N, C-alpha and C positions, 0 to 999 in steps of 0.2 A: 445595816442589820436586818434580821429575820422579819417579814411583815408580818406573821403570826405574832410575833412578840409586841409589834408597835400595833396593831390591832387589838389587843388585850389591854392597852393603856389607855387610861382616861387621861383628860387634859392635864388635871393637877399634877398626875405621876410623870407625865412627860415632861411638863417644865421643871418639875424638880431635878429631874436628869440633866436637862438643859442648864439649870444652877451648878450643880453638882460637876459639871462637865464631862459625863460620863456618856452623854448623847447630844448630839447636835441640831440644830434647826436644818442644817445641810444634809446631813444624815439621815433624818426624818423625811424630808422631802425626795432625797435620791429614792429611798426605799418605796415610797408612795408613787413616783414615776414610773419606775421600773415594774411594780406590781400593776400599775394602769396600763401600762404597754401591754402587760400579758393577758390581762382580764377584760379590759374595755371592749375589745373586738367582739367578744361572745356576749356582753349584756348591754351594750350599747348605750351606757348611761350619761356619758360624759361628751362632751364636745368643745372645740376651741380650747384645747389642752396647752395652756402657754407655759411650757417648761423653761425656756430661757428666761422669760420676765420673772416666773416665780421664784427662779433659783437665783437671781439678784437680790430678790427681796428675801430669801431666806438667809443669804450670805449677810446681809445688813443686820439681820435679826442675830446670827451667830454672833456678830461683833459688839452687839449691844448686851447679849447674856455674858459674854467673856469679861465687858466692862464691868457687869454688875448692874446695868441699867435697863433692863426690858421695861418695855412702854406697858405691857399688862400681862396677865397669865395667859393670854392669848398670842403672846410675841412668838412666832416662830412654828406657829400651829398649821400644818396643811388644812386647808379649806375648799367648799366648793360653794357656787352661788348658782342661783336657779336661773334659766334662760332670762326669766321675767325681772329678773334683778339687775339694774343696768351698770354698768361700771365702764368710765369714761375709756375709750379708744376699743372696747370690745364689741362684739356683736349682739344684736337684739332682734330675734327672728318670733318671739311668743309663740313658738313651737310650729308655725306654719309656713310652709314652702313660699308662699307669694310674699312673704317678708324676707326673703333670702338676698334681695338686691337694697335693703335699706343700708344707708351709712352708718357706720360704728355709733355707738352711745357717746355724746357729749360731755356728760355728768356723772357722777356716781349717785345711785340711789343711796338713800340713809343707809340701810344695811352693808351695802359694800363699803362705802364712807368710814363706817364705825370699825368694822373688820381692820380696813387698813390703818386707820389712825391707833388701834390696838397692835399693829404688829404681825397680824394674821397672815400667812401666805394662801393667797386666792390662787389657785393653779389651774382652774378649769370651771366651764360651765356646764350644768345639768339639763339634759333632755327634758320637755315638757311637752303635753298635746296641743293640738291647734288651740289658740287662745285662751289657754287654761281651762277649758270648758270640757273636759272629760276627768273622770275619776279612775284613769286609766293610762297605760304607757305607751300609747298609739299617736304617732307625730307625723305629719305630711312632711316636715322639715327634715328629720332624721330617721323616720321609720320606728320600728316597735324595741321598746325597751324590755329587756329581760330580766326575770326575777332570779337572783342567784342561788335562792332556795330550792328553785324547780323553774328552768328555763321555760318550759310551757306554761308556767303560771303568769297572773298578771301582777306588775308592782304596785298598781293603785295609781292615783295620781290626783292633782296634776303633778305634785312634785315628784314625777315618777324617777326620772335619772337620779336625783337626792337619795331616793329610798333604797334602789338597786345599788348604788356605788356606794353607800355607807354599808350595807351590808356585807357586801364584797371587800371592805377595807381600802376603799379609794378615798381616803382623808379621812380625818377625824369627828368632822362636822360638815353641816350644810346649811344655809340660807334658804327655804322655800318660801311659798305664799300661799294664803288659804282664804279661798271665797266660800267654799261650803263643806270644807274638810280635806283640803289640798295638801296639807303637811301631816294631818292625822291617818288619812285612808292609806297612803303609802306606807307610813310608820307601821300601819297594822299588818299591811300585806308583807313586809320585809324584815318584821321582828325588831323595831326600832322604838326609841323614845322619840317625843314631838310635843311642841307646845303652839296651841293659837293663843296667844297672849289676849288679855284685856286689851279691846280696841283700842288703840293709840298708844298702848305702852310701847311697842316698836315702830317707829316711823317707817313710811315707805311712800313710795310714788308710783303711780298717781294717786292722791288722796282719795279713800274710799271708805263708806262706812260698812261696807260688807267684808272687804277684803283685808287682812293682817299679814305683815311678814311674820315667820315664825322658824325658831330654830330645831332643827333636827339632829340627831346623834344616836349614837350606841349606847348610851346611859342618861340616865336622868341627871346625874352630877354633871355631866358635861352642856347639858341643855341650860342648867342653871349657870353655869361657868359663861357660856354664850348669851344668855339673858342679861347679865350685867353691863355687858357692854353694848349690845343691841339697844338697850331700855334707856336711852339716851334721846332728848329732845330734839327736833330738828325742825326750823320755822317753815321748812317747804311743804310739811303735811299738816294741814290745818286741823287734824284730830290728835295731833302729837300732844300726849300727856306732859306736866310739870317734871322737872328733873327729880329723879330719887337717887339714892345710893345703897342699895340692898344688895348686901352679898349673899345673894341667892344660896349658893354652893355651900358656905358654911353653917348655912341653918335648916339643911333638909332633914336632918334628923330630928323625929318630933314622935311623942307618945299619941297613938291615935285613940287612947282610951276616952271614953264619953263623947266623942264626935258622933254627930248624927248623919248616917250614910244613907241616902237612899239609891234603890237599886231600880232602875229604868230599864225595862225590858220588853216593854212596848209602846210605841210613839201613838198608837191608836189608828195608824194606819199603815198600808203596806210599803215595803215589805218586811214581813216579820222575821227575826231572827232565827236562823237554822238551828237546830238542836246542840251541835257543838260549840255553837256562839254562846246559847244561853248556858250551857255547863261550865265555860271559863269564866263567864262574868259572875255566876253564882259561886263558883270555887273561889273567886277572888273576894267576893263579898265575905265570904266565911272566914277567910284569913283576916280580915278586919273586925269581924266580930269575936273572933277568937281572942283578939288582942285587947277587947273590951270596948270598941265602937257599937253605938247604938245603930242597928242595921234595920230597915224596915222597906218592904217593895214600894214603888211610886206607882201608882195606879197611872193609866195612859192620860197624857194631858190633854190630847185631841180627839174629836170624835168627828173629824173631817181631814181630808189630805192636807196638813198645813205645808208641804213642800210644794205644792202644786203651783202657788202664787210666786214662789221662789224660782221654779223651775222658767215659768213665763218670763219673769225679767232677765234670768239669763239668757233664754231665747233672744230677747230683744238687745240684749248685750252682744252675743253671738253674731246676730245678723248684722246689726250695725259694723261691727268688725269686718266683717267679710265683705260688707258693701264698700268699705273704704280701700279694698284691694282693687287694682286695676281688672275691669271686666273679665278679659281675656284669661285671667289668672286664678279666679274665684272657684274654678273646677278643681284647682289642684288643691284643696283643703280637703282634709281628709272626710270620706263621704259621710260617715255616721255624725260629725258634727255638722256638716252643710246640710244635711236632709232635716235634722233636728232643728236646728237654727232659723231655718226658711219661714215658721209660722210668726217670728218675732217681726217680721215684715208687713204682717196683715193686720196686727193688734192696733187698735185706735187709741187716741190719747185719752180716753175716758177708760180705755180698758188698761192702760198703762197706771192710770192714777188709783183703779179700783185694786188692781194687783199690789200695790204699795199699801192700800190701805188695808187689804187681808194680810199681808205681811206685817204691819205694825200689830194690829189684832193679836197675831201668832207670836209675836214677839212678846207683849204683854203678857198672854196667857202663859208661855213657857216661864218667863222668869218668875211669876207668882206661884206657879205649880213646884219649882224646884225652891222657893224661896224657903220653906221650912226646915231644910237639911243644910248641913255646913256644905256638904260633897255629894255629888251625884255620879254613879258609877252605872255605865251602860256599855253596849256594845260600841266598837267604833264603825263598824259596817255589819248588816244582818247575814252576810255569806261569810265563808272561810275564804274562797277565791273564785276565779274564773279565768278563761282563756287568755294566754298572753295577747293575742290578736283582736280580742274581743273590745268594743268600746265602752263596756259596762256589764253588768250583771243582768241588765236588760238594754236591749238595741233599740226600743222605742222611747225610752227615757233614760238616756245614758247614765244620768246622774242619780238614779231613783234609791240606790245603794247608799247615798250619802244623808239618808234620812235621819239617822242619829247624830250628824256631825252638824249639818247645816244651819240647825235652829241656833246655835250657840254664836255662830257668826251674825245673826240677827240680833239677839239679845246682849251680844258684846261680851259675853262671860268669858273667861279663861277656861280652856279645856286642852287636856293634855292626852296623849296616846302612851300606852306602855305596855310592852310584850308581858304575855303570861303563859303562853302553853302552845302546843302543836296540836294539829288535827291532819294525820297521814301526812306528816312532814313539812306541812305549810303553817307559818306563825299565825297565832291569834293572839291581838291584844285586847286591852279594855280602854275605856275612856274615863277619865276623870274630870268633872267640871265644877266649879265654885263659883262664888259671888264675885261680882266685878272688882277688881283690884286686889283680889286673894290669890295672885299668881303664885306667890310663894306657898299658899297652904294648898294649893293643887299639887304643885311639885313635890310638897311632903308626903302627901298621899301616894302620888306615884313612886316615888323613892321607897316608900314602905313596901308597896306592892313588888316593885323590883326587887329589892332584897329579899323578900320571902320568895322569889322565884329561883333565884339562884344564877349562877354565870351561865355565859351562853358560849357554844361553840359556834364562830361565824362560818359561813361558806366561802370561804376566801377563794376556794377553786369551785366555781358554778356548776351546779349539780343538775344533770339531764333530768 
């Protein structure tokens, strides 16, 4: 089949074709692998492309569909997983060259397990930056990931390869992870939809109060379909929530009339959003207002840099991970990550406790500040883009441009990214956040905005 036809299909349309027998999982995977072979050398988004293993899974899926016994609506869907998501027998590098000698993973992380139980065809891993500590597509293990909308532009990160590959049509969906914006930032840069769920809704390993696994796709509909599968408890994750059986995809349509929508354009600290970003968020808010939502501006929640303490904790995490590498290999880490993380080794235990205390205070302040609103609309990131080779919008604080996303990792509230417009050919999205446990409502607002935006023409042939 033609890859442009496949890229325009959502999961439900594709599986309807499987059911009708007009298309098969083997045909979908074959088209995906052929397109991957053509495009991936240009964008450098995927590694460990397991063609033979995936084809065996696709053939088993095809047989199930022919018998009328699919495992789920994801059965036979070509998908990818981030380097940081373990799959038994597959490599785990965490983006860092010093990890290239690690043995293959011994067990499936919860997202990989759920996808395989559902019959999804995992065919590759996606490239990420060192230790997941850049909001950019720069990896010492694999090099620079290129944005298919413009090869000289950044993909965002840390789910960099997921963002680039989906925009270029390499698979229908991907699972990333998000500690400060790592599924939302690349979704913003690459024109995609993504969800950082309520903490614990999607189990992941290692258990972490800051980091969540999250779905990424070309449409909110596909995010919703994935969420039903991924949001199943796993006892290995101590933050895992009790089971639910919400069919998110069937409930996406919602009348937004009467919803209280806050518009947050200033966190109270730098970096402030550039005019192009402000214009897109404002236009999206206007669409909601025209549909009957009660829209009002949210004043800045902070009078201090609330990201600073988060950055210090991430420095400590980065320093500790780099110290775990063999001494002679530490210099192989991407220089920006290595240099930025080094202060993490000089902080005292008192410093560490104070950083956590500051984060806790900011968490409570952010949650209280957004509580009066049903949903809050904000930038995903304050810039349109930056160079593909750059570690971030700022080199001294590589994740400073995560100031609109990182606080929602701390409050544990759900936050979605959805594409809305372009500036000079580069995507700009908006972030929709909501109250804890209201992931469905967040996706409903994102779906409204996506439908108002209209269809996309994807860069299946990456653009110089």
